[in-house]
N, C-alpha and C positions, 0 to 999 in steps of 0.2 A: 505493499500500499504506500502510495506516495502521497504528498500534500500539494496542492495546486499553489501557485504564487499567489493567486487572489485571496487566499485565506486570511481573515482576519479574527479578531477575538470574538465577533459577532455573528460570523458565518464561518462553519467549518466546510473546508472543501478538500477532497481526497478522492484518489481513485483506487478502487478495489477490483482487481482484474480488469474488466472491460466496463466497468460501471462508474461513471462519475457520480460523486455523492456529495450533494449541497446539503448542509443542515443550518437552519436559522436557529442561533444559539443565543437568544435574548430573552429566556424563559420568564423572568420576573415581569416582563412587559407583554407576554404571550407573543414574544417574537416580533413586535411592531418594528417596521422598516425606516430606518433612517437613511440618509445619503450613503453613508460609507457601506452599509450593508446592500443597497442596490449596486453600488459600483463594485463591490467584490463578486456579488452574483453574476454581473455582467463580464467581469473580468475572467471568471472560471468558464463560462461558457465560451469566450473568445478563444481561450486556451485549449479547450477540447474539442472546439469544432472540426479542426483539421488534425487532429491527434488520432491515428490510425488505433491507437490502444484503448480508445473509448469509443463504444458504439450505442450507449445510451446514458440518459443522466436521471438520477433520482433526486427530488427535493422533497425535504421532511422539515419539521421542526422540533426543537429541543423541549423536554418537559412534558407534562401531562395535560396542559389546558388548551393547547391548539397550534396549529400550523402557523397562523399570523392574524393578530387583531386588526390589522390595517396599517396605514402608514403612521409615522410619528405625528399625530395631531396636534400633541402640546409645542413640539417644535414649530409646526406650522403657525400656531397662535403667536409664538415668540417672535417670528418673521414678521408677520401682519403688524403687530403692534408697534414693531420697531421700523417699520416702513421699508423692510428689505424685499422688495419685490423682485430683484434680480435673483436672490437667492430661493425665493420660493418658485420662480419660473425654472431655475436651475434643477431643483428637487423634481418638479412634475416631468421636466423634459428626460430627465434620466430614467425615471420611473416608467414613463409610457415607452422610451425606447426599449426598456428590458421587457415589459409586457409584449410588444411586438416581435421581439427576439424570440421569445418561448413560444409563440405562436408558429412561427416559421422556421425553428430551429430544424436542421437537417437531419439531426438525430432525435429519436423519440424522448421525449421528457414525460416522467412518470411523476406524479405529485401525491403525496399522502395528506390531503386535507382533513386530518384527523382533529376532532375537537374544533375550537373556534376558529372559522376562516373568514375573515370580514373585510370589506373596503379593499385595501391595498393586498390583502391576501388573496382574495378573487381574483386580482390583477395577475398573481402569480399561478395560482391553480387553475384558473378558468379556462385559460388560452392553451394549456397543456395537451399533449397528444393523449396521454392516459391519466384520467382523473379518479382518484380512489378516494371514497368516503367511508366512514365507519358508524357504529352505532352512537358514537360520541360527538359526530360532527354537527356543527351549528354554522351555517353559512348564510350571509347577508349582505346586502348593500344599504346600510343604514345611515347614509350620509344626509337625507333629508332632516333627521331628527337633530343635527347640529347647524341648519340653515345652510347647507351645502348640496351637492347634486352628485349622483354616482358617477365614477369616472374609472380609470384603468381599465377601459374597455367594456366596463360591466353594463354600460347601456346598450350595447349590441347584444351581450348574453340575454338581457332582460327583453330586448326587442325579439330575439328568437324564440323565446320562451312559447309554450301553447296558449292560444288565445289571447287573454288580456292578462294572464298571471303576470307578464312582466311589468305593467303598469302597476298592479296591486303590490307587488314586492317594492318596485321604486318608490312608489309614494308612501307606503307604511313602514318600510324599513324593517320588515317581519323577517325573522330568521326560519330557514329551513332545515329540517332534519335530512337524514340520508335519502329517504324515499322521495321528499320534496324536491330535494337537490337533483337527484337523477331525472324526475319527472319533468323539472323545468329545465333541464338541459344544462346544469352546471356541473355535473360529475357524470360518470360513467359507470363505476362499479362500486358494491358495497363489499368490503372486506372487513370482518370482524377484527376489533382493535388488537385482540390477543393474537391475531394471526400476521400482524404486520412484520413482526421480526422473522417468522418464517419467508414471508414473500420477499423482504430484502435479501435474505439468504439466497434464495431462489434467483433474484436478479443478477446476483453476482456470480452464481455457479451455473448459470443457464447453459444449455449445449445447444448448438444449432440443431433444427431450423427454428426454435422457439422464440418467437418475438417477445417483446415486453408485454405486449397486449395479451398473447396467447398465455404467458406465465400468470397475468393477473387473473385471467379467466378461470385458471385452476384453483383460485382462492375466492372467488365471486360467490356471493350469497343474493339471493333474489331478496330485494327491499320489500317491505310490507306495502299495503295500500297508501298512496299519498294523499295527504289532507289536502293539498292543492287541487287535486284532480277532483275530489268529492267537492269541494267549493266552487268548482267552475261555473256551474249555473247563475249563482248571485255574483261572482268576480266578473264574469263575460258581460253581464246584462250591465252592470254598474260602470265597471272600468272602460267601456265602450264609448261612454259619453264625451261630448268635446270638451269640457271644461272641468275643473276641480269641483266648482260649485255644483255642477249637474250630477257629479258622480256622487257626492255628498248626498245629495237629494234623492237619488237612486237608491243608494244604500240605506237609506232611512225608510224607504217605501217598502224594501225587501221583508219578508216575514222571518228569514234566519235570525237569529240572536247574533251570530258572528258578523253578519252584514253590517247591522245597527252598532255593534261595538266598533267597527272599522270606520264608521262614520264619525263616532265620537272622538277616536284617535286622530282622523285626519284635521277635525276641527282645532286640535290642539297644536298643530304643526305650522312651521312658518310659511305664511302664504307665498313668498316670493320663491323659496325652494321648490313647494310643490307645483306652481305653475311652471316654472323653468324645466323641471326634472319630466313633467307629462310630456312637455314639446320635446325634449330631448330623447326620450325613448321612442317617440314616434319618429323623429327625423333619423335616429339610427336604424329604424326599420327601414326607412327608405334608402340609406347609404349602404347598409349590409356589406361593409368592409373595413375590417379592423383598423387600418391606419388611418382611413378617413373618419372614422368614429373617434379614434384618440384625438385627432386633429379638432374635431367639433367639441370634445371634452375638455381639451386645453384651453380653448377659448374660453368656454364657460366657467371652468374652475378660477382661472385667472379673473375675469369678470366678478365673481364672488370675492375672491380675495382682495380685490383692489378696490371695488366700489361698494359692497354690501356689508352693512354692520352685523347682519344676522350671523354670519359665520364666526366672528369674533364672540358674539353674545352666545351662540350655541356651544362653543368649545368652552367658553367660560363657566356657563351654568353646569356642564357635564363633567368637565374635567379639571378645571382650575378652582372654583370655588366650590363646586359640586352642591349647589343649594337646589338644582333642579327646576329652577324658576326662571327661564329666559323671557326675556321681553323682546319679543319680535318687532320689527320695523319694516312695513307696518305689521300691526296685529291683526288686523282683519283684513277679508279679502276683499271686502267693500272699499276699502283704502288703497288697494292696489292699483298702481298706475296701469292704464289699459295696454301700453305699449311695452309693459315689463320684458316680455319675453322677446320682442323683436330687439329691445336694446341688449339683452342678453346675446343673442345670436350674431348681431352686428358687430360686436367687440373685437377688436382686431390685437391679438397678443403679441407682444414684442419680448423677446425675439419668437420667431415663428417656432412650431413644434418640429417640422421637417424642413429641412434645407435642401433636399434632393428632389 
């Protein structure tokens, strides 16, 4: 086993036989991504891409709590408060380049999305070739809850979910278990957590012609019924509406208790983030290509970071002061500027995400 030059204290990179193995190693923060971790992951992929001794890559997380809870949101808060727009843009450009790299990597990338896998963790796991979840998995794109919008290519995964499940997950930030994640298209295989070590060993010792996918299938178990599939009647009816206000109205008219509870949840969330996120998922459905969607998300996240007080307020309420009482601006959908979505989509970030 050899260490890759990209390894640092928060990312362990090594090669075991023909398997490149990357482990996020920040367990106290549920492996939340900072810029150094993103750069280390990218450097290892660079090194292994043309290495004939590496024919597959495994990505997992240290600790028992999860693969990755997302990006370093507290660090983002500090950057915005300090007015360091350049550093914020640098972080997102590096992160999105990594997301695109995983999606197009010429060697299969296998990801164990065991435990909490949210936000930036979805950017790592959701675009991999082989996406494994366990009975402990909890996947989500919860950005609206802090006055933000789904990114890391997550809006494309949401757009491709069955029916209007993507709009539902995007606007509520609700989490998915293994069955839901597979149903919604965020994962491929359910492997019991107690079998992950055996699967790692099999990926290391595999013999031709077994591919990574074929090996994972040996450990795959059928997921139970997906809650999201059962909820499709009211989700599809309500979340097909043209606006957030109409979605809430339709939810309140439904007989299902879960539909009415969802209406009450949406009523507490930031109007700006909800309106922009609804439009973002639907625009991603039309774009239907990862690099294009990442460019769309990049513009939107910098619009939020540089012009919208809700993002700082949401992080403050949830992660800084932890009082759980954000004061959204505006607080009411009635006070939302009629052109707010147009403003968000017209924002031109600098520097651009892609230069080629």
